[in-house]
N, C-alpha and C positions, 0 to 999 in steps of 0.2 A: 690466586684463584685459577680455576680451570680456563677462563677466557684468555689468560696470558698466552695460550698457544697461538692465538690469531696473529701475533706479530711475526711468527715464523713462516707464514704463507708468503712465498716470494712472488707469486703471480696470482692475481685475483681478477676474474672476468665478470663477477656479479657483485651486487651490493645488497645490503640488508643486514639486520642484526642476526646473530647466530648463537647456537649453544652446542656444547660437546655432549655426546651421548656416552656417559660413563658406565651405563649398565651393560652395553654390548662389547665395548672395547676396554683395553687396559686403563684402569683409573689413573689419572694424573693428579688427583686431588692432593697427593702427598708431595708433589713436585712444585717447587717455586722457581722463579726466573733464574735463581742462582744455580740450581742443579739440573735445569732442562737439558743441558749439554750431554748428560749421561743417559737420557731417556731413550729407550728402545721399545717399539711396539706399534700397534695399529691405532689410528685415530680416525674420527669422522666428525663432521660438522653438519648442522641442520638449519634450514631457514625457520623463521617464526611460524610458518604454516605447517611445519613438520616434515617437509620434503627434504631429501638429502641434498647437501651443498657440496661436500667433498668426502673422499676417502683416501687414505694413504698410510705409509709406514715411516717411522723414524728408526734410525740405528745410531746409537750414541749421540743423539741430539741432532742428527742430520737426516734429511729426507733420503730415502733409499727405496728402490723398487718402484712398482707401478702406483701412480696417483691418478685420480679421476675427479674432475669438477663437473657439477651439474647446474643447470639453470633452475629457476623457480618452478618451471613446468615439469621438472623431473627428467628432462632430456640432457644427454651428455653435452657439456660445453667444451671440454678439452680433456685429453688424456695422454699420458706419456710416462717415461721412467726417469728416475733420479739415480745417480751413483755418487755417494758421499756428498750429497747436497747440490750436485750439478746436474743439468739436464743432459741426458744421453739417449741415443737411439731414436726410433721413430716417434714423433708426436703428431697428434691429430687434433684439429680445432674445428668447431661446428658453429653455425649460425643458430639463433633461437628457434628457427623453423625446422631445425634438424638437418638441414643441408650442410655439406662439407664447406668449410671456410679455407682451410689450408692443411697440407700434410707434408712433412719433411723430416730430415735428420738433424739431430744436435750432437755436438761433441764438446762436452764441458761448458754448456751454456749456463750463465749465472742469472738469467731472467731479466737482464737489463736491456736498454735501448729498444723500447717497444716500437713496432712498425707504425708508420703513419696511417691513421684511420682504421687500423684493424686490431691494435692492442696486442699483437703477437710478438714475443721477445725476439730480438735479432741476434744477440750475442750467442755464439756457439753454433750458428747454422752452418752445416756442411753437407755437401752432396746435393741430390736432386730435391727440389721443392716444387709443389704445385699449389696454386691458389684458385679459388672459385668465387664467382659472383653469388649473391644471395639467392638468385633464381636457379642455381645449380649449374650454370654454364661455366666452363673453365675460363679463368681470367688470365693467369700467367703460369709459365713453367720454365724452369731453368736450374742452374747449378750455383751453389754457394761454396766458397772456399775461405775458411777462417773468418766467417761472419760477413763476407763481402760477395756480391754477385760477380760471377766469373764465367766466361764462356758463352755458349749459345743461350739466348733467352727469347721466348716467344710470348706475345700477349694477344688476347682475343677481345673483340667487341662484346658487348653484353648480349648480342643476338647470336653469338657462336662463330661469326666470321672472324678470321684473323685480323689483327690490328697492325702489328709489326713483328719483325724477326731480325735479330742481329746479335753480334758478339760483343760482350762487355769485357773490358780489361781494367785492372786496377793499376794506377801509376802513382808515384810519389807516396806510396803506402796508404793513401786515403782516397784519392780522386778516381771516380769511376768514369770511363769514357767508352764510347763505341769504337770498335776496332775490327775492320773486316767488312764483308758484304752485309748490306742492310736492305730490307724490303718492308714496305708498308702497304696496307690495304684500306680502301674505303669501307664504310659501314655495310655497304651492300655486297661486299665480297670482291669487288673489282680492285685490281692492283692500283695504288696511288703513287708510290715512289720506289725507285730502285737505284742503288748506288753503292759506293764504298767509302768507309771511314778509315783514316789512318791516324791512330792515337787521338781520336776525338775530332778530327778535322776532315771535312769533305775533300776528297781527292778524286780526280779522274772523271769519268762520264757519269752523269746523273740523269735519270729519266723520270718525268712526271706524267701521270695519266689522269684523265677525267673520270667522273663517276660512271660514265657510260662505257668505260673500258678503252676508249680511244686515247691515243697519245695527246699530250698537252704541249710539252716542250722537252727538249733534250739538249744538254749542254755539258761542257767540260768545266769543272770547278777546281779552283786552287785556293788554299787558305794562306793568307799572308799576315804578318804581324801577330801571329799566334791565334787570332780570332776573326779577322776580316775575310769573308768569303768573296772571291771575285771570279768572274767568268774568264776562261782562258782556253780558247780553241773554238771549234765550230759550234754554232747555235742554230737549232731548228725548232719552230713551234707550229702547231696545227690548230685550225678552227674546230669548233665543237662537232662539225659534221665530218671531220676527218681530213678535210682539204688542208694542204699546206698553207700556213699563214705568214711566217717570216723565216728567212734563211740568211745567215751571215757568219761573221767570225769576230771573236774577241782576242785582243792581245793585252795581257796584264790588266784586264778589267775595262779596257777601252775598245769601242767598236773600230774595226779596221777593214780595209778592202771593200769588196762589192757586197751590198745588202739588197735583198729583194723581198717585197711583200706582195701577198695575193689576197683577192677578195674571197669570200666563202664559196663563190661559184667556180673557183679555180682560175679566174682571170687575173693576170698580173695587175697590181695596183700602183706600184712605184719601184724604181730601181735606181741606185746610185752608189757613190763611194764615200767612205769615211777614212779619216786619217787622225789618229790619236783622239778618237771620240767625237770629232767634228766633221760635219758634212763638207765635202769638197766638190767642186765642179758643178755642172748643171745636171739635175736629176730628170728622169723621165717618168711620167705618170700616165695611167690609163683609167678610163671610167669602167664601170662594171660590165660594160658591153665590149670592152676591148679597144675602144677608141682612144687614141693618144691625146693627152692634154698637156699644155705647157703652163709655166708660172704666169705668163702674160694672160692666158685664158682665164685662170682663176682670179687674177687681179681685176680683170674687167668685170667678171661676175660679181666680185666683192664690191666694186665701185657702184655698179647698178643697184645692188641690194642696199648699199649705204644711202644712195640718193633717194631710194624708195622707203627709207627709214626701217628697213628690215635688218636690224643691227646684228642679231644672232647669226643670220645667214651670212652677213658681210664678214663677221669674225671668222666663220668656218671657211669661207673662200680665201680670205687673206692668209689664214694659217696654212692652207693647202698651197698657196703661191709661195709662201716662205719655205714650206717643206721641199719644194722643187728648186728654189733658188734663195738660199739663206743669206745671200750677199746683197739682196735688193732692199735698200733702206726705205724706199717709197712704200713697200708693202708693210713694213713695220710701222711707219708713220700713220698710214691709213688704219692699220689694226688698232693703234692707240686711239685714233679718233672714234672708232666704233666702240671700243671699251668705254671711252669717256661719255658717249651718248647714253650708255647703259648705267652710268654712275659707278663703274668699276675703275676707280681712279688708280688703284694699286697696279693693276695690270696695264693700264694706260701708261703709267710712268715707266714700267718695265719695257714696254714696247718702244716708247719714244727714246729711252736710254740706249737700246740696241741700235735704233735708227741713227742716233748721234755717233755711236761707235763706228758705224759703217760709213757715215758721211758727217764729219764734224763741222762742216761749214754751212749747214742748212739753218738759216734764220727761222724759217717756218716751223721746223721741228722744235727748236728751242722755245718758240712762242707757244706751241701746243703743249710742250712739257710744262711751261710756266702756268698755263691754264689748268692743267691737271693738278699741280701743287696748290693752286689757288682754290680749286674746288674741294681739295682735301683740308683747306684751312691752314696750309703751310705757306704763309705769306712771305716769309723770308726767302724761301727757295723760289717762290713765284717771282719775286722782285729780281732775284739773281739771274733767272733764266730769261726773263723779259729783257733785262739789260744786255745779256749776251746776244739775244736776237737783234737788238738795236745796234750793238757793236758790229755785228756781221752785216747789218743792212741799216745804215743810219737814217734812211728815209722811210722806214717801216712804220707807217701810221697806225696800223692795227696793234703793233707791239706797244707803242706809246699809249694807246687807249687802254690796253690791258694792264700796263704798268700803273696807269692812273687808278684803275680799279683796286689793284693790290695796295697801293698807298692809301687809298680811301678806307679800306678794311683795317689798315694799321693806324688810322686816324692821323696820318701825315697829310693834312688837307692841302697845305701849300704845295707840297711836292705833287700831289694828285692833280691840283688845278694846272700846274705847269705842264704835266704830262698830257692832260687832255687838250690844252691849248696848242701844244706842239703837234698833237695828232690832227687837230683841226687845220693848223697851218699847212701841214703836209697833204691833207685831204679835206678841203673845205666842204665836200659833200658827205662827210662822215657823220651821219645823223646819230650814230651810237655814241660818239664822243660828246655831242650836245646833250643827249639824254643823260649820260653819266655825269656831266657837269651839273645839270639840273638837279639830279639826285644828291650830289655832293652839297649843293647850296641848301637843299631841304634839310640835310643833317646839320647845317650851320644855322638853321632857322632864317635864312635869307630867301624868303619865299618869292619875293618879286624878281630876284635874279634867277631863281629856278624857273619861274614862268617864262622869262625871256628866252632861256635856252631850250625849254620844251617847245615853245612856239617856233623857234628856229629849226628844231629837229623835224617838226611837222611840215614846215615850209619845204625842207629838203626832200622829205619822204612822206607826202600826204596820204599815202596808202599803207602806212606802217602803224599798226595799232599801238605800239609802245609809246609813241609821243603823246597820243591822246590819253592813254592810261596814266602816264606820269603826270600830265597836266591836271587830270582829275584828282590825282592824289594830293598835289600841292594845293588845289582848291579846297580840299577837305581840311588841310592844315590851316587854311585861312578862314574856315567856316563858311566858305562860299559853296554850300551844298547843292544848290540848283545848278550852278555852273559845273560843278563836279559831275552831276548826273548827266548833263549834256555831253561832256567829254567822254565819260564812260560809255554812253550809248553809241557815240561815234566809233569808239574803239571796238565795241561789240559788232558793229556793222562790218568792220574789217576783219574781225577774228571771232567767230561765233563759238569757237571751241576752247576759249581761255577761261578756266575756272577762276584765275586771279582777277580778271577784269570784272566778272560777275560778283566776286566777293567784294571788290571795291565799290561797285554800284550798290550792293546791299548795305555796305557800311554808310554810304551817303544817305540812303533812304532811312537807315536806322537813326542817324543823327538828326534828320528832319522829322523824326517820330512818325514816319509813314511806314508803319510796321507791316502793313499788308504787302506793299511792294518790296520791303526788305526781306520778308520771309520768302516771297516769290524768287528773289535774286539768290538768296542763300540756298534754296532748294535746287536751283539750277546749278549752283556750285557743287552740291552733293551729287547731282546727276552726272556731272563731268568728272568729279573727283570724290568718290564715295568715302574716302578715308580722310576727308578734310575736317579735322576736329574743330577748327576755329569756327566753321560755319554752324556746326551743331551747337557750339557754345553760345554764339550770338542769338541763334534761334531760341535757346533756353532763356537768355536774357529778355527777349521780347515776350515770351510766354509768362515770365516772371512779372514783367510790367503790366501785362494784361490780366494778371491774377489767375492764370491757367496753370496752377501749381503742379498738377500731375504731369502735364505736358512738359513743363519746365524741367522737372526732375528727370523725365525720360531723355530729354535732349542733353542735359548735363551728364547723365550716365553714359550716353553714347560718346560724347566728347571725351570723357575720362577713359572709356574703353579703348578709344583710338589713340589717345595720348595721355597716359597716366601721370604726366608731369605738369598738367595744367592746374596750377594752384588756384587761379581765379574760378575755375569750374567747381572745384571743391568748396571754395569760399561761398560762391553764390548758391550752390546747392544747400549749404548749411543755412544760408539766409532764408531760403524757401521753407526748409524744414522748421526753422524757428517760427516763421509765420504760421505754420500749421501746428505749432506747439509740440513738434516731434523732437524734443530736446536731446534725447539720447543719440539719435541718428545725426542731428545737427552737430553735436559735439564731436562725433567721429569725423564728420566732413571738415570741420574747422581744424582738427588735429592733423588731418591729412594735408590740408593747405599749408599748415605751419611746417610740417615735415619737409615739404617740397621747398618752401620759401620761409626759412627761419626768421627773417626780419619782417614778416607780414604783420604789422601792428594792428591793422583792422581785423585780421582773423583772431588775434588775441583778444581784442576788444569785444568782438561778438561772441567769442567763446566765454568770456566773462558774463555777458548777458544771459547766455544759455544756462550757465551754472547758477546764476542769480535767480533765474526763473524757476529753477529746480529747488531753490532754497539751500543750495550748497555754497554758502557765502565765503567760506575759507578758500575754496577753489576759485571762486569768482575773483577774490582779492588777488590771488596769485596771477590770474590771467590779466587783470587790469594793470598790475604792476609790470608785467612783461610788456604790455602794450606801451606803457609810459617810458620804460627803458629805451624802447626803439624810437618812440616819438614823444619826447618830453613836453611838447607844445600842444598836446591834444587835450583841450579843456573838458570834453565830454568824458574822457577816460578818468580824469580826476574826479569829476562829478559823480560818476557811477561808483568809483572806488569809495567815495565818501558815503554813498548810500549803503554799500556793502558793509562798511564799518559800523554804520548806524544799526544794521540788523544784528550784528554780533555784540552790540552794546559798548563799542569803543568810541565814546563821544569825542575824545581828544583828537584821534586821527580822522574822525568824521569832519570836524571843524577845520583841521589842517588842510585836508584835501578840497573842501568847499572853497577855502581861501585861494588855493592854487588855481582852481577852475575859474573863480571870479577874477583873479588878476590876469587870466588869459582871455577875459572878455565874455565869459559864459554868463548870460543874463539871469537864468534861473538860479544859479548859485549866488550871484550878486543880490538878487531879490531876497532869497532866504536869509542870507547873512544880515542884510539891512533890517529885515523884519524881526530878526532874532537879537538885534542889538550888538552884532559883532562888527568890528572894524576889519577891513581887508586890504 
């Protein structure tokens, strides 16, 4: 049939069904696929809307002469000539809006290897080619040789400004690389880069420019190991205002010799020497007014900032001290302390490690490094470095105290007790060791011993809130809530800004069911620490107990927003929603609680209740069974499971589960079985 001619179209830039106009051109109706090779004559093809799609000629079954393709709007899509089925001479391609897309020469192109994003065949490209953006602005111009880019190529930004210009060379028969002078421009027309490539590698001087046209930096570049670019030679950079910023020299990628830096106002900032990429000797620095400063000056400023708890400023000052004298271990040690105060333990560890490299016999630095590891939760490394500190300074009471803390975190309680006791022996006035011993005994449920040590800590340091706070905490564990409140109030007198103490005070009031004072304390916690999710959670519990369900939900939601991993907040939120008969939302809350805490048996149990209240007994049964798997001694779960089986008519499993509940002491199940005449 006549549509067989479609398979001979080697390039197609449009889509849509088409038909041959056999009235105007030589009829092919007598030609089948077997004899198309001998066809000669003109052909045309049309879109379904009647507009022309293509025109061309065949000679002995091969395309020859001029061919033209059209888009559905009737505009020319592409046009060019064939010679014995191959593309020859000038071809022109257009966008749908009529603007030029590309123009260039072919020599024996077979229509293959279409260009990325433009659909224009690559095979056979030779000579000058030009490409345009759809808005009519020139995009690229250059030369092809044997289908490959070769020689000078220039590209423009969409707004008409030049983008880059350089020379392309083909190596290894296929790889295209830049070779020779290369220049690039910013979108605003200002030059951005100028340099030279040698077979694809940057070589010699390269200059970079800012968008405002001013120089940015200039350097000499060398390529090693076939791909790695390194600086090799002089280096200069400039500030945005044109003032010189840095000047120095590289040798095989490493800074060497004298380096100088300037402020944007032109004043020198720092000057010193490098050797093999490392600073050597003492450097000189100036402030922006030209006044000379030393490493010692910056260290003192950093120390004052640290003492005033301005840790960011302290870090900046210590870094400047190190910049001037990189051999000063004390600056690195104090830098680590400042990072640690900000909770940046990774940088603290790096700083302490450098300090130790510079001064390997500093017990204090090993102790500080141990603290950083401990704060990261790396207790093995903490123990290692505390022991190193003790090795260097056997009477180091503070290191023994910290070692005891690390052992306590590892639950090596005997080792922890021994370390704390040694710390106390070395320093009988060390109240921290007494406090830590007390906390250890709390973890062992030896509350009386804990009270003894907390009272000793208070005796040594009566104006330290920690002892009173810890004493209050142990009183809560012994259910001595009134005594706990008295201790917490004393701690607050000594430290009005501690959210933790107010939280503990609120917890004591909460356990006494003095909810008014509990909420007052928790609100103070939130005032001091707005992100304290636990305070919002306990306020939610109080509102729940007071049946202020709307307020309870709001508090739980805030707690969850601050800490999405509080399973109890989701659980209690679900309980409130169940009380309000909002079972769909309650189920979501229970599921979230279970997602966080997969062994949360109570959440499964209450999830079963929510499903049962919805009449979804099969889902309730699944939830109760999950609760029982986690806690096989929960009689209420068996009882409710029995009720669910009753509702689906499974009397056998109803009786089985009532018996299990009865054997676990659940009286309602026992009564029902007795009244029904069942033995259990």
